[in-house]
Structures are given as structure tokens and as C-alpha cells.
Backbone and ligand atoms as CSV (ligand in chain L), in Angstrom:
chain,resi,resn,atom,element,x,y,z
A,1,MET,N,N,39.770,138.526,31.739
A,1,MET,CA,C,41.174,138.033,31.924
A,1,MET,C,C,41.957,138.364,30.671
A,2,PRO,N,N,43.217,138.680,30.830
A,2,PRO,CA,C,43.973,139.158,29.635
A,2,PRO,C,C,44.269,138.041,28.679
A,3,VAL,N,N,44.616,138.522,27.420
A,3,VAL,CA,C,45.175,137.625,26.358
A,3,VAL,C,C,46.581,137.911,26.375
A,4,GLY,N,N,47.475,136.856,26.402
A,4,GLY,CA,C,48.938,137.070,26.370
A,4,GLY,C,C,49.403,137.077,24.941
A,5,VAL,N,N,50.459,137.806,24.681
A,5,VAL,CA,C,51.144,137.747,23.472
A,5,VAL,C,C,52.620,137.467,23.790
A,6,LEU,N,N,53.086,136.339,23.355
A,6,LEU,CA,C,54.490,135.993,23.559
A,6,LEU,C,C,55.420,136.993,22.948
A,7,ALA,N,N,56.245,137.640,23.818
A,7,ALA,CA,C,57.029,138.823,23.349
A,7,ALA,C,C,58.507,138.542,23.423
A,8,MET,N,N,58.945,137.447,22.908
A,8,MET,CA,C,60.419,137.132,22.884
A,8,MET,C,C,61.080,137.884,21.783
A,9,GLN,N,N,60.392,137.786,20.611
A,9,GLN,CA,C,60.941,138.389,19.394
A,9,GLN,C,C,59.843,138.357,18.312
A,10,GLY,N,N,59.958,139.166,17.332
A,10,GLY,CA,C,59.016,139.154,16.212
A,10,GLY,C,C,57.877,140.147,16.307
A,11,ALA,N,N,56.722,139.817,15.662
A,11,ALA,CA,C,55.647,140.775,15.433
A,11,ALA,C,C,54.669,140.850,16.615
A,12,PHE,N,N,55.178,140.927,17.802
A,12,PHE,CA,C,54.198,140.910,18.985
A,12,PHE,C,C,53.429,142.158,19.135
A,13,ARG,N,N,54.056,143.278,18.834
A,13,ARG,CA,C,53.396,144.562,18.941
A,13,ARG,C,C,52.125,144.709,18.046
A,14,GLU,N,N,52.302,144.240,16.844
A,14,GLU,CA,C,51.267,144.267,15.853
A,14,GLU,C,C,50.027,143.369,16.345
A,15,HIS,N,N,50.360,142.185,16.932
A,15,HIS,CA,C,49.307,141.359,17.450
A,15,HIS,C,C,48.606,142.056,18.636
A,16,ARG,N,N,49.485,142.666,19.448
A,16,ARG,CA,C,48.856,143.413,20.621
A,16,ARG,C,C,47.873,144.452,20.149
A,17,LEU,N,N,48.222,145.201,19.119
A,17,LEU,CA,C,47.293,146.254,18.631
A,17,LEU,C,C,46.046,145.644,18.108
A,18,ALA,N,N,46.206,144.587,17.246
A,18,ALA,CA,C,45.045,143.923,16.676
A,18,ALA,C,C,44.068,143.365,17.749
A,19,LEU,N,N,44.639,142.790,18.855
A,19,LEU,CA,C,43.757,142.250,19.949
A,19,LEU,C,C,43.108,143.438,20.695
A,20,GLU,N,N,43.848,144.489,20.904
A,20,GLU,CA,C,43.296,145.652,21.553
A,20,GLU,C,C,42.131,146.281,20.765
A,21,ARG,N,N,42.382,146.251,19.460
A,21,ARG,CA,C,41.231,146.775,18.616
A,21,ARG,C,C,40.018,145.880,18.688
A,22,CYS,N,N,40.197,144.625,19.004
A,22,CYS,CA,C,39.059,143.755,19.189
A,22,CYS,C,C,38.372,143.892,20.543
A,23,GLY,N,N,39.081,144.734,21.421
A,23,GLY,CA,C,38.513,145.004,22.799
A,23,GLY,C,C,39.068,144.076,23.857
A,24,ALA,N,N,40.172,143.394,23.515
A,24,ALA,CA,C,40.783,142.462,24.553
A,24,ALA,C,C,41.848,143.223,25.396
A,25,ALA,N,N,41.935,142.872,26.584
A,25,ALA,CA,C,43.064,143.360,27.502
A,25,ALA,C,C,44.249,142.451,27.140
A,26,VAL,N,N,45.441,143.053,26.941
A,26,VAL,CA,C,46.506,142.260,26.378
A,26,VAL,C,C,47.743,142.365,27.417
A,27,ARG,N,N,48.454,141.257,27.565
A,27,ARG,CA,C,49.634,141.259,28.402
A,27,ARG,C,C,50.748,140.589,27.628
A,28,GLU,N,N,51.893,141.291,27.526
A,28,GLU,CA,C,53.034,140.676,26.885
A,28,GLU,C,C,53.672,139.686,27.858
A,29,VAL,N,N,54.041,138.512,27.197
A,29,VAL,CA,C,54.505,137.427,27.983
A,29,VAL,C,C,55.975,137.222,27.839
A,30,ARG,N,N,56.800,137.442,28.847
A,30,ARG,CA,C,58.256,137.228,28.802
A,30,ARG,C,C,58.802,136.243,29.845
A,31,THR,N,N,57.956,136.102,30.861
A,31,THR,CA,C,58.407,135.213,31.885
A,31,THR,C,C,57.380,134.129,32.211
A,32,ARG,N,N,57.731,133.162,32.986
A,32,ARG,CA,C,56.815,132.161,33.425
A,32,ARG,C,C,55.629,132.743,34.228
A,33,GLY,N,N,55.970,133.682,35.058
A,33,GLY,CA,C,54.921,134.371,35.862
A,33,GLY,C,C,53.832,135.118,34.990
A,34,ASP,N,N,54.250,135.557,33.864
A,34,ASP,CA,C,53.362,136.266,32.922
A,34,ASP,C,C,52.230,135.316,32.425
A,35,LEU,N,N,52.452,134.107,32.553
A,35,LEU,CA,C,51.386,133.155,32.060
A,35,LEU,C,C,50.247,132.995,33.037
A,36,GLU,N,N,50.434,133.400,34.306
A,36,GLU,CA,C,49.401,133.226,35.268
A,36,GLU,C,C,48.159,133.935,35.001
A,37,GLY,N,N,46.992,133.368,35.052
A,37,GLY,CA,C,45.762,133.933,34.859
A,37,GLY,C,C,45.363,134.314,33.436
A,38,LEU,N,N,46.204,133.844,32.438
A,38,LEU,CA,C,45.787,134.156,31.124
A,38,LEU,C,C,44.725,133.287,30.560
A,39,ASP,N,N,43.912,133.890,29.720
A,39,ASP,CA,C,42.800,133.231,29.076
A,39,ASP,C,C,43.223,132.630,27.776
A,40,ALA,N,N,44.145,133.349,27.106
A,40,ALA,CA,C,44.426,132.943,25.746
A,40,ALA,C,C,45.901,133.490,25.433
A,41,LEU,N,N,46.444,132.924,24.408
A,41,LEU,CA,C,47.842,133.370,24.054
A,41,LEU,C,C,48.076,133.415,22.582
A,42,VAL,N,N,48.822,134.373,22.131
A,42,VAL,CA,C,49.240,134.446,20.729
A,42,VAL,C,C,50.690,134.278,20.606
A,43,ILE,N,N,51.171,133.402,19.702
A,43,ILE,CA,C,52.560,133.219,19.404
A,43,ILE,C,C,52.838,133.870,18.061
A,44,PRO,N,N,53.574,134.937,18.041
A,44,PRO,CA,C,53.657,135.782,16.780
A,44,PRO,C,C,54.687,135.167,15.782
A,45,GLY,N,N,54.672,135.678,14.612
A,45,GLY,CA,C,55.739,135.426,13.623
A,45,GLY,C,C,57.004,136.080,14.035
A,46,GLY,N,N,58.094,135.664,13.386
A,46,GLY,CA,C,59.398,136.177,13.722
A,46,GLY,C,C,60.377,135.121,13.261
A,47,GLU,N,N,61.386,134.874,14.035
A,47,GLU,CA,C,62.333,133.776,13.735
A,47,GLU,C,C,62.121,132.656,14.728
A,48,SER,N,N,61.709,131.411,14.252
A,48,SER,CA,C,61.354,130.423,15.130
A,48,SER,C,C,62.612,129.941,15.923
A,49,THR,N,N,63.826,129.990,15.198
A,49,THR,CA,C,65.065,129.553,15.929
A,49,THR,C,C,65.335,130.472,17.126
A,50,ALA,N,N,65.179,131.808,16.882
A,50,ALA,CA,C,65.449,132.803,17.965
A,50,ALA,C,C,64.452,132.629,19.125
A,51,ILE,N,N,63.117,132.481,18.741
A,51,ILE,CA,C,62.093,132.390,19.777
A,51,ILE,C,C,62.310,131.059,20.558
A,52,SER,N,N,62.680,129.963,19.834
A,52,SER,CA,C,62.817,128.750,20.566
A,52,SER,C,C,64.066,128.822,21.554
A,53,LEU,N,N,65.041,129.440,21.076
A,53,LEU,CA,C,66.267,129.668,21.939
A,53,LEU,C,C,65.980,130.488,23.159
A,54,LEU,N,N,65.226,131.603,23.001
A,54,LEU,CA,C,64.942,132.481,24.096
A,54,LEU,C,C,63.992,131.849,25.038
A,55,LEU,N,N,63.017,131.023,24.547
A,55,LEU,CA,C,62.151,130.268,25.412
A,55,LEU,C,C,62.937,129.361,26.308
A,56,ARG,N,N,63.915,128.672,25.715
A,56,ARG,CA,C,64.683,127.640,26.428
A,56,ARG,C,C,65.652,128.262,27.441
A,57,ARG,N,N,66.090,129.525,27.142
A,57,ARG,CA,C,67.087,130.209,28.066
A,57,ARG,C,C,66.427,130.515,29.409
A,58,GLY,N,N,65.108,130.828,29.338
A,58,GLY,CA,C,64.412,131.138,30.620
A,58,GLY,C,C,63.705,129.830,31.090
A,59,GLU,N,N,62.666,130.066,31.804
A,59,GLU,CA,C,61.912,128.863,32.331
A,59,GLU,C,C,60.611,128.736,31.543
A,60,LEU,N,N,60.558,129.409,30.445
A,60,LEU,CA,C,59.196,129.572,29.836
A,60,LEU,C,C,58.828,128.346,28.999
A,61,PHE,N,N,59.801,127.704,28.419
A,61,PHE,CA,C,59.560,126.647,27.400
A,61,PHE,C,C,58.599,125.546,28.023
A,62,ASP,N,N,59.014,124.933,29.125
A,62,ASP,CA,C,58.206,123.874,29.705
A,62,ASP,C,C,56.889,124.420,30.252
A,63,ALA,N,N,56.894,125.513,30.869
A,63,ALA,CA,C,55.657,126.115,31.431
A,63,ALA,C,C,54.638,126.410,30.272
A,64,LEU,N,N,55.072,126.905,29.289
A,64,LEU,CA,C,54.305,127.204,28.095
A,64,LEU,C,C,53.686,125.916,27.532
A,65,ARG,N,N,54.569,124.921,27.341
A,65,ARG,CA,C,54.081,123.675,26.769
A,65,ARG,C,C,53.015,123.092,27.684
A,66,GLU,N,N,53.196,123.088,29.000
A,66,GLU,CA,C,52.200,122.576,29.887
A,66,GLU,C,C,50.858,123.281,29.816
A,67,ARG,N,N,50.966,124.624,29.836
A,67,ARG,CA,C,49.714,125.404,29.747
A,67,ARG,C,C,48.863,125.181,28.515
A,68,ILE,N,N,49.581,125.099,27.338
A,68,ILE,CA,C,48.897,124.890,26.130
A,68,ILE,C,C,48.298,123.515,26.084
A,69,ALA,N,N,49.180,122.564,26.568
A,69,ALA,CA,C,48.754,121.173,26.531
A,69,ALA,C,C,47.529,120.969,27.392
A,70,SER,N,N,47.413,121.758,28.416
A,70,SER,CA,C,46.233,121.652,29.329
A,70,SER,C,C,45.009,122.582,28.964
A,71,GLY,N,N,45.114,123.146,27.666
A,71,GLY,CA,C,43.882,123.707,27.097
A,71,GLY,C,C,43.951,125.265,26.968
A,72,LEU,N,N,45.080,125.962,27.197
A,72,LEU,CA,C,45.095,127.395,26.861
A,72,LEU,C,C,44.831,127.704,25.492
A,73,ALA,N,N,43.800,128.478,25.204
A,73,ALA,CA,C,43.567,128.817,23.772
A,73,ALA,C,C,44.738,129.555,23.170
A,74,THR,N,N,45.337,129.037,22.041
A,74,THR,CA,C,46.493,129.517,21.481
A,74,THR,C,C,46.401,129.828,19.985
A,75,TYR,N,N,46.897,130.939,19.566
A,75,TYR,CA,C,46.926,131.282,18.117
A,75,TYR,C,C,48.290,131.534,17.666
A,76,GLY,N,N,48.851,130.718,16.723
A,76,GLY,CA,C,50.223,130.911,16.311
A,76,GLY,C,C,50.258,131.384,14.836
A,77,THR,N,N,51.026,132.406,14.606
A,77,THR,CA,C,51.153,132.855,13.153
A,77,THR,C,C,52.672,132.590,12.729
A,78,CYS,N,N,52.766,132.036,11.525
A,78,CYS,CA,C,54.049,131.885,10.776
A,78,CYS,C,C,55.075,131.218,11.735
A,79,ALA,N,N,56.061,131.903,12.316
A,79,ALA,CA,C,57.007,131.150,13.211
A,79,ALA,C,C,56.210,130.437,14.340
A,80,GLY,N,N,55.075,131.000,14.704
A,80,GLY,CA,C,54.210,130.305,15.666
A,80,GLY,C,C,53.716,128.952,15.247
A,81,VAL,N,N,53.541,128.822,13.936
A,81,VAL,CA,C,53.082,127.511,13.378
A,81,VAL,C,C,54.269,126.466,13.607
A,82,ILE,N,N,55.481,126.994,13.304
A,82,ILE,CA,C,56.589,126.129,13.432
A,82,ILE,C,C,56.780,125.637,14.937
A,83,LEU,N,N,56.656,126.623,15.776
A,83,LEU,CA,C,56.852,126.333,17.231
A,83,LEU,C,C,55.876,125.391,17.805
A,84,LEU,N,N,54.665,125.392,17.225
A,84,LEU,CA,C,53.609,124.525,17.755
A,84,LEU,C,C,53.660,123.072,17.108
A,85,ALA,N,N,54.308,122.975,15.959
A,85,ALA,CA,C,54.248,121.731,15.168
A,85,ALA,C,C,55.027,120.624,15.811
A,86,LYS,N,N,54.624,119.428,15.601
A,86,LYS,CA,C,55.391,118.208,16.118
A,86,LYS,C,C,56.670,117.979,15.388
A,87,GLU,N,N,56.540,118.324,14.060
A,87,GLU,CA,C,57.665,117.972,13.159
A,87,GLU,C,C,58.092,119.107,12.253
A,88,VAL,N,N,59.405,119.386,12.261
A,88,VAL,CA,C,59.945,120.436,11.310
A,88,VAL,C,C,60.874,119.621,10.360
A,89,LEU,N,N,60.353,119.529,9.152
A,89,LEU,CA,C,61.129,118.603,8.137
A,89,LEU,C,C,62.430,119.183,7.885
A,90,GLY,N,N,63.428,118.392,7.810
A,90,GLY,CA,C,64.791,118.789,7.426
A,90,GLY,C,C,65.487,119.727,8.369
A,91,ASN,N,N,64.950,119.801,9.635
A,91,ASN,CA,C,65.525,120.812,10.602
A,91,ASN,C,C,65.382,120.265,11.968
A,92,GLY,N,N,66.358,120.389,12.782
A,92,GLY,CA,C,66.329,119.809,14.169
A,92,GLY,C,C,65.766,120.762,15.226
A,93,LEU,N,N,65.045,121.836,14.695
A,93,LEU,CA,C,64.591,122.868,15.673
A,93,LEU,C,C,63.725,122.271,16.786
A,94,LYS,N,N,64.029,122.681,18.022
A,94,LYS,CA,C,63.254,122.240,19.155
A,94,LYS,C,C,61.931,122.998,19.251
A,95,THR,N,N,60.826,122.317,19.089
A,95,THR,CA,C,59.446,122.949,19.113
A,95,THR,C,C,58.746,122.551,20.310
A,96,LEU,N,N,57.588,123.205,20.529
A,96,LEU,CA,C,56.690,122.778,21.687
A,96,LEU,C,C,56.055,121.441,21.227
A,97,GLY,N,N,55.862,121.181,20.019
A,97,GLY,CA,C,55.440,119.848,19.554
A,97,GLY,C,C,54.035,119.498,19.912
A,98,LEU,N,N,53.060,120.463,19.946
A,98,LEU,CA,C,51.797,120.210,20.422
A,98,LEU,C,C,50.729,120.073,19.383
A,99,MET,N,N,51.045,120.346,18.103
A,99,MET,CA,C,50.031,120.065,17.033
A,99,MET,C,C,50.593,119.070,16.064
A,100,ASP,N,N,49.618,118.250,15.613
A,100,ASP,CA,C,50.009,117.073,14.812
A,100,ASP,C,C,50.195,117.653,13.358
A,101,LEU,N,N,51.327,118.365,13.182
A,101,LEU,CA,C,51.545,118.900,11.825
A,101,LEU,C,C,53.072,118.648,11.520
A,102,ALA,N,N,53.328,118.500,10.226
A,102,ALA,CA,C,54.725,118.521,9.778
A,102,ALA,C,C,54.860,119.674,8.906
A,103,VAL,N,N,55.881,120.508,9.180
A,103,VAL,CA,C,56.059,121.860,8.494
A,103,VAL,C,C,57.455,121.919,7.933
A,104,ARG,N,N,57.571,122.741,6.864
A,104,ARG,CA,C,58.913,123.040,6.290
A,104,ARG,C,C,59.062,124.483,6.279
A,105,ARG,N,N,60.149,124.958,6.897
A,105,ARG,CA,C,60.493,126.376,7.005
A,105,ARG,C,C,60.792,126.957,5.671
A,106,ASN,N,N,60.395,128.207,5.495
A,106,ASN,CA,C,60.794,129.074,4.305
A,106,ASN,C,C,60.425,128.278,2.954
A,107,ALA,N,N,59.386,127.519,2.976
A,107,ALA,CA,C,59.281,126.625,1.811
A,107,ALA,C,C,58.515,127.167,0.613
A,108,TYR,N,N,58.079,128.445,0.694
A,108,TYR,CA,C,57.336,128.863,-0.464
A,108,TYR,C,C,58.207,129.524,-1.588
A,109,GLY,N,N,59.519,129.215,-1.468
A,109,GLY,CA,C,60.404,129.519,-2.563
A,109,GLY,C,C,61.071,130.963,-2.488
A,110,ARG,N,N,62.241,131.043,-2.997
A,110,ARG,CA,C,63.051,132.238,-2.779
A,110,ARG,C,C,62.381,133.476,-3.486
A,111,GLN,N,N,62.041,133.243,-4.695
A,111,GLN,CA,C,61.471,134.467,-5.510
A,111,GLN,C,C,60.132,134.925,-4.989
A,112,VAL,N,N,59.514,134.127,-4.176
A,112,VAL,CA,C,58.222,134.642,-3.548
A,112,VAL,C,C,58.325,134.561,-1.996
A,113,ASP,N,N,59.472,134.986,-1.570
A,113,ASP,CA,C,59.766,135.001,-0.047
A,113,ASP,C,C,58.584,135.709,0.645
A,114,SER,N,N,58.135,136.771,0.076
A,114,SER,CA,C,57.025,137.484,0.650
A,114,SER,C,C,56.009,137.806,-0.369
A,115,PHE,N,N,54.758,137.543,-0.116
A,115,PHE,CA,C,53.703,137.866,-1.121
A,115,PHE,C,C,52.336,137.881,-0.436
A,116,GLU,N,N,51.410,138.517,-1.152
A,116,GLU,CA,C,50.046,138.569,-0.563
A,116,GLU,C,C,49.092,137.897,-1.499
A,117,VAL,N,N,48.110,137.161,-0.935
A,117,VAL,CA,C,47.060,136.529,-1.789
A,117,VAL,C,C,45.648,136.871,-1.134
A,118,SER,N,N,44.784,136.747,-1.932
A,118,SER,CA,C,43.405,136.933,-1.526
A,118,SER,C,C,42.858,135.429,-1.195
A,119,LEU,N,N,42.553,135.277,0.029
A,119,LEU,CA,C,42.167,133.824,0.466
A,119,LEU,C,C,40.738,133.824,0.719
A,120,THR,N,N,40.142,132.693,0.330
A,120,THR,CA,C,38.749,132.369,0.793
A,120,THR,C,C,38.853,131.613,2.096
A,121,ILE,N,N,38.253,132.170,3.104
A,121,ILE,CA,C,38.211,131.492,4.419
A,121,ILE,C,C,36.756,131.301,4.779
A,122,PRO,N,N,36.203,130.138,4.461
A,122,PRO,CA,C,34.692,129.957,4.581
A,122,PRO,C,C,34.178,130.359,5.940
A,123,LEU,N,N,34.930,130.112,7.008
A,123,LEU,CA,C,34.342,130.441,8.319
A,123,LEU,C,C,34.230,131.911,8.617
A,124,LEU,N,N,34.914,132.723,7.753
A,124,LEU,CA,C,34.871,134.177,7.933
A,124,LEU,C,C,33.886,134.842,6.986
A,125,GLY,N,N,33.208,133.979,6.229
A,125,GLY,CA,C,32.175,134.560,5.364
A,125,GLY,C,C,32.730,134.742,3.912
A,126,PRO,N,N,31.887,135.366,3.055
A,126,PRO,CA,C,32.249,135.404,1.674
A,126,PRO,C,C,33.389,136.450,1.251
A,127,GLU,N,N,33.558,137.416,2.046
A,127,GLU,CA,C,34.614,138.461,1.770
A,127,GLU,C,C,36.026,137.875,1.903
A,128,PRO,N,N,36.802,137.874,0.751
A,128,PRO,CA,C,38.159,137.248,0.832
A,128,PRO,C,C,39.049,137.967,1.837
A,129,PHE,N,N,39.997,137.180,2.316
A,129,PHE,CA,C,40.914,137.718,3.399
A,129,PHE,C,C,42.261,138.026,2.707
A,130,ARG,N,N,42.864,139.146,2.902
A,130,ARG,CA,C,44.129,139.537,2.311
A,130,ARG,C,C,45.218,138.861,3.243
A,131,ALA,N,N,45.859,137.923,2.714
A,131,ALA,CA,C,46.823,137.085,3.525
A,131,ALA,C,C,48.217,137.438,3.088
A,132,VAL,N,N,49.027,137.886,4.109
A,132,VAL,CA,C,50.404,138.282,3.899
A,132,VAL,C,C,51.357,137.185,4.355
A,133,PHE,N,N,52.116,136.621,3.437
A,133,PHE,CA,C,53.088,135.534,3.732
A,133,PHE,C,C,54.490,136.102,3.683
A,134,ILE,N,N,55.260,135.925,4.733
A,134,ILE,CA,C,56.588,136.404,4.765
A,134,ILE,C,C,57.478,135.299,5.205
A,135,ARG,N,N,58.282,134.787,4.223
A,135,ARG,CA,C,59.194,133.680,4.526
A,135,ARG,C,C,58.480,132.566,5.276
A,136,ALA,N,N,57.246,132.280,4.787
A,136,ALA,CA,C,56.373,131.413,5.549
A,136,ALA,C,C,56.701,129.953,5.475
A,137,PRO,N,N,56.304,129.244,6.552
A,137,PRO,CA,C,56.388,127.793,6.553
A,137,PRO,C,C,55.304,127.215,5.747
A,138,ARG,N,N,55.544,125.987,5.200
A,138,ARG,CA,C,54.511,125.334,4.460
A,138,ARG,C,C,54.134,124.142,5.276
A,139,ILE,N,N,52.847,123.902,5.438
A,139,ILE,CA,C,52.333,122.764,6.190
A,139,ILE,C,C,52.301,121.640,5.183
A,140,GLU,N,N,53.223,120.553,5.460
A,140,GLU,CA,C,53.264,119.473,4.504
A,140,GLU,C,C,52.430,118.292,4.907
A,141,ARG,N,N,51.999,118.219,6.157
A,141,ARG,CA,C,51.198,117.046,6.614
A,141,ARG,C,C,50.368,117.474,7.733
A,142,VAL,N,N,49.137,117.059,7.790
A,142,VAL,CA,C,48.343,117.311,9.050
A,142,VAL,C,C,47.840,116.009,9.515
A,143,GLY,N,N,47.740,115.791,10.792
A,143,GLY,CA,C,47.163,114.612,11.430
A,143,GLY,C,C,45.640,114.561,11.333
A,144,SER,N,N,45.078,113.370,11.671
A,144,SER,CA,C,43.638,113.244,11.532
A,144,SER,C,C,42.849,114.133,12.458
A,145,GLY,N,N,43.414,114.638,13.584
A,145,GLY,CA,C,42.753,115.442,14.474
A,145,GLY,C,C,42.744,116.926,14.175
A,146,VAL,N,N,43.355,117.229,13.006
A,146,VAL,CA,C,43.566,118.670,12.612
A,146,VAL,C,C,42.485,119.037,11.578
A,147,GLU,N,N,41.844,120.191,11.869
A,147,GLU,CA,C,40.862,120.683,10.999
A,147,GLU,C,C,41.346,121.723,10.007
A,148,VAL,N,N,41.253,121.505,8.659
A,148,VAL,CA,C,41.848,122.517,7.766
A,148,VAL,C,C,40.765,123.567,7.505
A,149,LEU,N,N,41.055,124.849,7.787
A,149,LEU,CA,C,40.136,125.929,7.633
A,149,LEU,C,C,40.365,126.817,6.377
A,150,ALA,N,N,41.537,126.765,5.803
A,150,ALA,CA,C,41.756,127.430,4.542
A,150,ALA,C,C,42.957,126.827,3.816
A,151,MET,N,N,42.932,126.892,2.518
A,151,MET,CA,C,44.028,126.372,1.717
A,151,MET,C,C,44.545,127.454,0.754
A,152,TYR,N,N,45.788,127.276,0.440
A,152,TYR,CA,C,46.449,128.123,-0.660
A,152,TYR,C,C,47.290,127.197,-1.417
A,153,ASP,N,N,47.179,127.297,-2.758
A,153,ASP,CA,C,48.136,126.516,-3.588
A,153,ASP,C,C,48.134,125.018,-3.211
A,154,GLY,N,N,46.935,124.530,-2.863
A,154,GLY,CA,C,46.787,123.059,-2.583
A,154,GLY,C,C,47.345,122.620,-1.165
A,155,ARG,N,N,47.755,123.634,-0.413
A,155,ARG,CA,C,48.227,123.249,1.052
A,155,ARG,C,C,47.358,123.971,2.033
A,156,PRO,N,N,47.272,123.367,3.246
A,156,PRO,CA,C,46.549,124.079,4.367
A,156,PRO,C,C,47.380,125.272,4.812
A,157,VAL,N,N,46.737,126.395,5.012
A,157,VAL,CA,C,47.460,127.575,5.529
A,157,VAL,C,C,46.776,128.136,6.809
A,158,LEU,N,N,45.596,127.626,7.106
A,158,LEU,CA,C,44.952,127.974,8.404
A,158,LEU,C,C,44.335,126.678,8.933
A,159,VAL,N,N,44.799,126.253,10.088
A,159,VAL,CA,C,44.308,124.974,10.636
A,159,VAL,C,C,44.056,125.123,12.125
A,160,ARG,N,N,43.250,124.153,12.621
A,160,ARG,CA,C,42.924,124.177,14.064
A,160,ARG,C,C,42.941,122.820,14.625
A,161,GLN,N,N,43.560,122.620,15.801
A,161,GLN,CA,C,43.484,121.329,16.506
A,161,GLN,C,C,43.100,121.705,17.916
A,162,GLY,N,N,41.878,121.531,18.251
A,162,GLY,CA,C,41.382,121.721,19.583
A,162,GLY,C,C,41.552,123.221,19.948
A,163,ASN,N,N,42.316,123.492,21.034
A,163,ASN,CA,C,42.527,124.803,21.520
A,163,ASN,C,C,43.607,125.515,20.761
A,164,CYS,N,N,44.213,124.931,19.679
A,164,CYS,CA,C,45.302,125.597,18.989
A,164,CYS,C,C,44.809,125.929,17.526
A,165,LEU,N,N,44.974,127.200,17.226
A,165,LEU,CA,C,44.747,127.717,15.847
A,165,LEU,C,C,46.052,128.182,15.284
A,166,VAL,N,N,46.414,127.925,14.020
A,166,VAL,CA,C,47.547,128.504,13.459
A,166,VAL,C,C,47.328,128.970,11.982
A,167,SER,N,N,47.992,130.037,11.627
A,167,SER,CA,C,48.018,130.455,10.202
A,167,SER,C,C,49.409,130.676,9.696
A,168,CYS,N,N,49.682,130.328,8.481
A,168,CYS,CA,C,51.007,130.542,7.861
A,168,CYS,C,C,51.216,131.977,7.498
A,169,PHE,N,N,50.137,132.693,7.463
A,169,PHE,CA,C,50.165,134.120,7.075
A,169,PHE,C,C,49.988,135.071,8.297
A,170,HIS,N,N,50.160,136.318,8.015
A,170,HIS,CA,C,50.113,137.389,9.149
A,170,HIS,C,C,48.910,138.292,9.147
A,171,PRO,N,N,47.765,137.906,9.815
A,171,PRO,CA,C,46.649,138.822,9.836
A,171,PRO,C,C,46.898,140.076,10.578
A,172,GLU,N,N,47.902,140.081,11.454
A,172,GLU,CA,C,48.194,141.324,12.320
A,172,GLU,C,C,48.762,142.427,11.455
A,173,LEU,N,N,49.200,142.106,10.200
A,173,LEU,CA,C,49.767,143.165,9.370
A,173,LEU,C,C,48.745,143.831,8.445
A,174,THR,N,N,47.497,143.414,8.559
A,174,THR,CA,C,46.538,144.004,7.803
A,174,THR,C,C,45.518,144.654,8.768
A,175,ALA,N,N,44.524,145.451,8.274
A,175,ALA,CA,C,43.514,146.014,9.194
A,175,ALA,C,C,42.294,145.086,9.417
A,176,ASP,N,N,42.379,143.925,8.812
A,176,ASP,CA,C,41.236,142.974,8.903
A,176,ASP,C,C,41.318,142.190,10.206
A,177,LEU,N,N,40.351,142.402,11.088
A,177,LEU,CA,C,40.447,141.807,12.419
A,177,LEU,C,C,39.637,140.505,12.527
A,178,ARG,N,N,39.112,140.030,11.404
A,178,ARG,CA,C,38.241,138.889,11.474
A,178,ARG,C,C,38.861,137.604,12.105
A,179,LEU,N,N,40.165,137.347,11.801
A,179,LEU,CA,C,40.768,136.121,12.304
A,179,LEU,C,C,41.039,136.291,13.854
A,180,HIS,N,N,41.508,137.476,14.219
A,180,HIS,CA,C,41.677,137.679,15.692
A,180,HIS,C,C,40.326,137.598,16.397
A,181,ARG,N,N,39.271,138.109,15.762
A,181,ARG,CA,C,37.920,137.931,16.399
A,181,ARG,C,C,37.453,136.463,16.490
A,182,TYR,N,N,37.697,135.813,15.386
A,182,TYR,CA,C,37.361,134.354,15.394
A,182,TYR,C,C,38.072,133.622,16.517
A,183,PHE,N,N,39.347,133.939,16.733
A,183,PHE,CA,C,40.093,133.427,17.751
A,183,PHE,C,C,39.452,133.672,19.152
A,184,LEU,N,N,39.170,134.990,19.318
A,184,LEU,CA,C,38.631,135.406,20.605
A,184,LEU,C,C,37.260,134.809,20.880
A,185,GLU,N,N,36.576,134.688,19.830
A,185,GLU,CA,C,35.089,134.254,19.994
A,185,GLU,C,C,34.894,132.755,19.919
A,186,ASN,N,N,35.756,132.042,19.205
A,186,ASN,CA,C,35.495,130.583,18.976
A,186,ASN,C,C,36.547,129.671,19.582
A,187,VAL,N,N,37.771,130.142,19.620
A,187,VAL,CA,C,38.807,129.153,20.092
A,187,VAL,C,C,38.880,129.308,21.650
A,188,LEU,N,N,38.759,130.555,22.050
A,188,LEU,CA,C,38.735,130.896,23.542
A,188,LEU,C,C,37.310,130.589,23.984
A,189,GLN,N,N,37.263,129.672,24.981
A,189,GLN,CA,C,35.958,129.364,25.492
A,189,GLN,C,C,35.933,129.357,27.017
L,1,LIG,N1,N,61.111,132.157,8.285
L,1,LIG,C1,C,60.695,132.226,9.670
L,1,LIG,C2,C,61.115,130.921,10.388
L,1,LIG,O1,O,61.484,130.040,9.874
L,1,LIG,C3,C,59.227,132.467,9.804
L,1,LIG,C4,C,58.851,133.763,9.186
L,1,LIG,C5,C,57.767,134.533,9.888
L,1,LIG,O2,O,57.397,134.272,11.047
L,1,LIG,N2,N,57.308,135.484,9.190
L,1,LIG,O3,O,61.129,130.858,11.642
């Protein structure tokens, strides 16, 4: 069964390539019908305001929320973190609200709008992961059901709550496929 990549706006092509390199069949998701028969879904980085608006313009917003709430394995990166979070601090953005997270958009400071760090992600093994942050959201609070999988600068940057995995950084912009593989092998069941 295919893995969907939400293709409203943002870095969906890069996720498509990464998933295909992992051997997955990929379908770009633009309509409600595209959700049918999916095994898993990636919500890419981009502009969360634009993605939220485009989702609500069509019929996708509610359908997507229902599918994810009923267990569709989902991986959100960057804007995808914002769209899945219950709370966006200081911002009235309408999100899917499915993960017990409070996030702040663009919170890593102006002078470091974009940066790369070498992250230790214990579940991926000892080799550090090159994490690319682009105007990334900061996770300010996680609920008790949320598992923190990696931290940077004292904050969670990779977390999982049941069928939802999110990272504040962009693994699809590097050649390292370990996180996409982790998603396909462990979150998707
Ligand atoms: N700054 C974007 C937002 O607030 C997220 C950036 C990204 O996805 N790379 O939606």
C-alpha cells in the first residue's frame, strides 16, 4: 500500500524521493480521495499558514484529521509539527490538533533562521544525524503521552505520540534515510 505525502505546499518532492529511496510506493495527496487505501502519510515542511488554508479550502482538513485520529501512521516535519500540534503559542493558526504539544513558530531566533546541527538520536544508533533547521518551530511543552526521542538545546526536536512522529528539522534535505526508515519500519505497523 502506498505512503502518502501531503502535497499542498512545501518540501513534498524531497520527501517523496526519500521515501522512494527507502523502497516505498508514494502517492501525492491533494484531495480527500487520495487518502483512500493509504498506509502512512508524511506532512512536509513549508508554511503552516498556507498548508492550513489550502487544507481548509478543500475537503481535506476534516478527512485528514479523522484518518490520523483513527491511527494512520503520520510523520510531520517542521510545518508538519505545527499542523499536528494542539497548541500554537501566540498564534491563532488552525491546526489538526492531534498531538499533545505546544509549539512556537520560528522560535529559534532571527540570526539562526536556518542552521545545521549534529544530533544524537539514540534510536538510530551511535552515528550522529545531520539535522537541518529552517525557520523551525520550537516545541515548548509536551504532554505526558508524548515520547521525546531527541533533544537540541534543551528542547525536544523529535517526538512521537502513538501513530504520530514529528521532527522540527528536515531529514528529507540530507541523504540520510535513517529517520524515514524508522518511520516506515516502526511507526507504520
Ligand atoms: N516557519 C514555517 C512555519 O511557521 C515552518 C518552516 C518549515 O517548515 N521549514 O510554518
